C-alpha positions as a printed NumPy array, in Angstrom:
array([[ 85.361, 105.481, 106.106],
       [ 87.714, 102.742, 106.9  ],
       [ 89.006, 101.833, 109.723],
       [ 92.701, 100.38 , 108.446],
       [ 96.162, 101.638, 109.954],
       [ 96.285, 104.   , 107.488],
       [ 92.382, 104.936, 107.141],
       [ 90.98 , 107.784, 108.432],
       [ 89.224, 105.636, 111.51 ],
       [ 93.048, 104.693, 112.582],
       [ 94.457, 106.484, 115.585],
       [ 98.407, 107.596, 115.003],
       [101.217, 105.432, 114.142],
       [103.776, 104.437, 116.348],
       [107.134, 106.414, 115.538],
       [105.66 , 109.226, 114.56 ],
       [107.473, 112.221, 114.597],
       [105.374, 115.398, 116.033],
       [106.211, 118.454, 113.899],
       [103.972, 120.498, 115.639],
       [101.413, 121.678, 112.851],
       [ 97.99 , 122.248, 113.153],
       [ 92.923,  92.734,  94.955],
       [ 93.605,  90.625,  92.848],
       [ 95.451,  87.38 ,  94.03 ],
       [ 98.434,  88.069,  91.433],
       [100.952,  90.764,  91.896],
       [100.28 ,  94.019,  89.916],
       [101.803,  95.517,  87.038],
       [105.397,  96.364,  87.461],
       [106.32 , 100.497,  87.634],
       [108.197, 100.584,  85.017],
       [106.136,  99.739,  82.584],
       [102.829, 102.201,  83.799],
       [102.118, 105.031,  81.693],
       [103.915, 108.1  ,  82.13 ],
       [102.254, 110.827,  84.331],
       [100.433, 112.982,  81.615],
       [ 98.33 , 109.906,  80.5  ],
       [ 96.894, 108.885,  84.427],
       [ 94.042, 111.021,  84.686],
       [ 91.273, 109.129,  83.222],
       [ 87.623, 110.607,  85.172],
       [ 88.763, 114.223,  85.156],
       [ 91.563, 116.661,  85.253],
       [ 94.338, 115.62 ,  87.872],
       [ 94.9  , 118.312,  90.687],
       [ 97.519, 119.011,  92.152],
       [ 97.09 , 120.559,  95.808],
       [ 99.206, 121.605,  98.468],
       [ 99.575, 119.059, 101.267],
       [100.903, 120.069, 104.907],
       [100.087, 123.787, 104.96 ],
       [102.16 , 124.266, 101.755],
       [105.158, 122.032, 102.549],
       [104.282, 119.562,  99.838],
       [101.995, 119.1  ,  97.204],
       [100.731, 115.764,  94.585],
       [ 97.94 , 115.652,  92.212],
       [ 94.736, 113.735,  94.003],
       [ 92.84 , 111.979,  92.297],
       [ 89.293, 113.199,  91.269],
       [ 86.056, 112.466,  93.139],
       [ 88.026, 112.748,  96.912],
       [ 87.119, 113.59 ,  99.958],
       [ 89.804, 114.962, 102.764],
       [ 89.036, 113.523, 106.23 ],
       [ 90.526, 116.551, 107.798],
       [ 87.035, 118.442, 106.449],
       [ 85.124, 115.948, 108.5  ],
       [ 87.362, 114.993, 112.12 ],
       [ 90.802, 115.259, 113.296],
       [ 93.32 , 113.558, 112.094],
       [ 97.335, 113.866, 113.605],
       [ 99.188, 116.207, 112.106],
       [101.798, 113.454, 109.985],
       [ 98.852, 112.619, 108.158],
       [ 97.477, 113.493, 105.171],
       [ 94.348, 111.714, 104.574],
       [ 91.945, 110.848, 101.115],
       [ 88.824, 109.129, 100.784],
       [ 87.023, 108.472,  97.806],
       [ 83.615, 109.862,  97.857],
       [ 81.923, 106.547,  96.552],
       [ 84.071, 103.851,  98.062],
       [ 85.748, 102.305, 100.47 ],
       [ 89.386, 103.886,  98.755],
       [ 91.353, 106.052, 100.609],
       [ 95.092, 107.233,  99.825],
       [ 96.903, 108.425, 102.988],
       [100.54 , 110.159, 103.411],
       [102.777, 110.261, 106.043],
       [105.197, 111.726, 107.647],
       [107.256, 109.398, 109.684],
       [110.81 , 109.009, 112.115],
       [113.627, 107.856, 110.018],
       [114.227, 104.106, 111.042],
       [117.966, 103.683, 110.832],
       [118.543, 100.053, 111.499],
       [116.694,  99.528, 108.645],
       [118.948,  98.705, 105.615],
       [117.096, 100.567, 102.441],
       [116.207,  97.172, 100.482],
       [114.216,  96.103, 103.283],
       [112.114,  99.219, 104.214],
       [109.203,  99.236, 102.986],
       [108.395,  95.063, 103.827],
       [109.151,  97.051, 107.627],
       [106.154,  99.428, 107.025],
       [104.267,  96.954, 105.813],
       [104.794,  94.549, 108.728],
       [104.413,  97.936, 110.873],
       [100.899,  97.985, 109.261],
       [100.107,  94.787, 109.465],
       [101.056,  94.695, 113.302],
       [ 98.46 ,  97.797, 113.377],
       [ 95.484,  95.993, 111.583],
       [ 95.744,  92.766, 113.915],
       [ 96.24 ,  91.022, 110.544],
       [ 99.879,  89.781, 111.241],
       [ 99.962,  85.993, 110.571],
       [ 95.922,  85.601, 109.261],
       [ 95.701,  83.589, 106.193],
       [ 95.859,  86.112, 102.828],
       [ 97.968,  88.792, 104.263],
       [100.967,  88.459, 101.953],
       [103.527,  90.959, 100.164],
       [103.325,  90.164,  96.321],
       [106.517,  92.574,  95.23 ],
       [108.73 ,  94.962,  95.817],
       [110.798,  97.059,  93.38 ],
       [113.112, 100.045,  93.55 ],
       [111.779, 103.443,  92.266],
       [114.155, 105.394,  90.067],
       [115.011, 109.165,  90.645],
       [114.002, 109.971,  86.959],
       [110.802, 108.622,  87.896],
       [109.388, 111.002,  90.116],
       [109.201, 114.573,  91.101],
       [110.536, 114.478,  94.77 ],
       [113.671, 115.373,  95.172],
       [117.361, 113.787,  96.359],
       [115.318, 110.582,  98.787],
       [117.713, 108.115,  99.562],
       [116.058, 105.587,  98.033],
       [112.33 , 105.27 ,  97.184],
       [110.229, 101.927,  96.626],
       [107.154, 100.488,  95.836],
       [105.412,  97.689,  97.586],
       [101.894,  95.815,  96.259],
       [101.06 ,  93.715,  98.697],
       [ 97.36 ,  92.546, 100.199],
       [ 95.85 ,  92.263, 104.394],
       [ 92.803,  90.447, 105.289],
       [ 91.491,  93.566, 108.067],
       [ 88.7  ,  94.435, 110.158],
       [ 87.179,  97.482, 110.364],
       [ 87.233,  99.249, 113.103],
       [ 86.621,  96.399, 116.122],
       [ 84.276,  93.821, 113.522],
       [ 85.477,  90.188, 113.821],
       [ 84.619,  90.481, 109.894],
       [ 87.626,  90.766, 107.668],
       [ 87.927,  92.327, 104.2  ],
       [ 90.712,  91.524, 101.793],
       [ 92.317,  94.961, 100.892],
       [ 95.254,  95.165,  98.298],
       [ 97.861,  97.41 ,  99.747],
       [ 99.787, 100.048,  97.744],
       [103.393, 101.472,  99.668],
       [105.188, 104.151,  97.883],
       [108.251, 104.748, 100.619],
       [110.533, 107.695, 100.29 ],
       [113.412, 107.996, 102.526],
       [114.506, 111.482, 103.931],
       [117.587, 109.912, 106.32 ],
       [119.153, 114.072, 105.676],
       [115.758, 115.21 , 107.339],
       [115.057, 111.957, 109.567],
       [112.289, 111.173, 108.069],
       [110.511, 108.208, 106.137],
       [107.514, 109.332, 103.853],
       [104.663, 106.982, 103.538],
       [102.146, 107.323, 100.695],
       [ 99.52 , 104.113, 100.849],
       [ 96.589, 103.138,  98.666],
       [ 94.082, 101.407, 100.491],
       [ 92.248,  99.124,  97.688],
       [ 88.949,  97.114,  99.498],
       [ 88.687,  94.074,  96.674],
       [ 86.382,  91.026,  98.903],
       [ 83.987,  92.914, 101.428],
       [ 82.685,  90.195, 103.617],
       [ 79.216,  90.379, 104.221],
       [ 78.828,  91.015, 107.309],
       [ 81.51 ,  93.995, 107.094],
       [ 79.764,  97.146, 107.823],
       [ 81.786,  98.777, 104.394],
       [ 79.182,  96.402, 102.486],
       [ 77.112, 100.021, 102.925],
       [ 79.679, 101.289, 101.135],
       [ 80.031,  99.157,  98.401],
       [ 76.442,  98.909,  97.265],
       [ 76.503, 103.454,  97.411],
       [ 80.041, 102.706,  95.032],
       [ 77.715, 100.069,  92.953],
       [ 74.778, 102.718,  91.674],
       [ 77.329, 105.698,  92.294],
       [ 78.352, 107.702,  88.928],
       [ 81.662, 107.734,  90.31 ],
       [ 84.528, 105.169,  88.827],
       [ 86.757, 103.489,  91.619],
       [ 90.486, 105.048,  91.864],
       [ 92.769, 102.794,  89.72 ],
       [ 96.009, 101.72 ,  90.55 ],
       [ 97.589, 104.424,  87.852],
       [ 96.188, 106.988,  89.365],
       [ 97.645, 106.01 ,  92.388],
       [100.791, 106.087,  90.501],
       [100.344, 109.421,  89.332],
       [ 99.988, 110.529,  93.314],
       [103.359, 109.042,  94.062],
       [104.9  , 110.128,  90.546],
       [103.732, 113.873,  91.301],
       [104.776, 114.352,  95.16 ],
       [107.265, 116.782,  95.804],
       [108.559, 118.535,  98.558],
       [108.35 , 122.63 ,  98.342],
       [109.445, 123.997, 101.849],
       [111.662, 122.152, 103.648],
       [111.715, 124.214, 106.404],
       [108.741, 121.518, 107.65 ],
       [111.15 , 119.555, 109.435],
       [112.703, 120.261, 112.599]])
């Protein structure tokens, strides 16, 4: 099911808030050049679903599986995996890093993810682009800033030695009024080591009738993410 920091088999990241509820080798297309929200569904009609007990909602791509139906995950996360690939989308509510300027915050969280994935200093781990996202491009109201990062990491699944090339697409919403940074991350493996257990998932996906998630479908998730009930925050 994936062994990245943002994957369903990883432990809770540091700095979490206890809310007390039960690739390609080139940068991705720029955010402002992506299609508008109604054009982003491909394999099925987009599904807007409640998140975190109905406090948030977002469009989740088709062929998704909610990992909480399979195993326990931290209360500050929503984790979805593709039913036929090793892709995953993770939504995290994290402590607002007040000491980190807005323009550096996406890089900060990517570096934290790199450390958690034990990918620090590994060749092939890099950031391609970081760009601001305008308030008119997202449904979430009143973030102090929003950012979209494209990067790549060489990640070992579970405790394996073999490393897979994983494109990391990270959207960051900063909500200092709620002492919260919200991360929405798309883990998209692009090169799988033949010695990785992910090889089995890739073999299954090659014969699966479902299509992998696209970057545009992930952007639809980011654009549609909205807060419905601020009472979720302490």
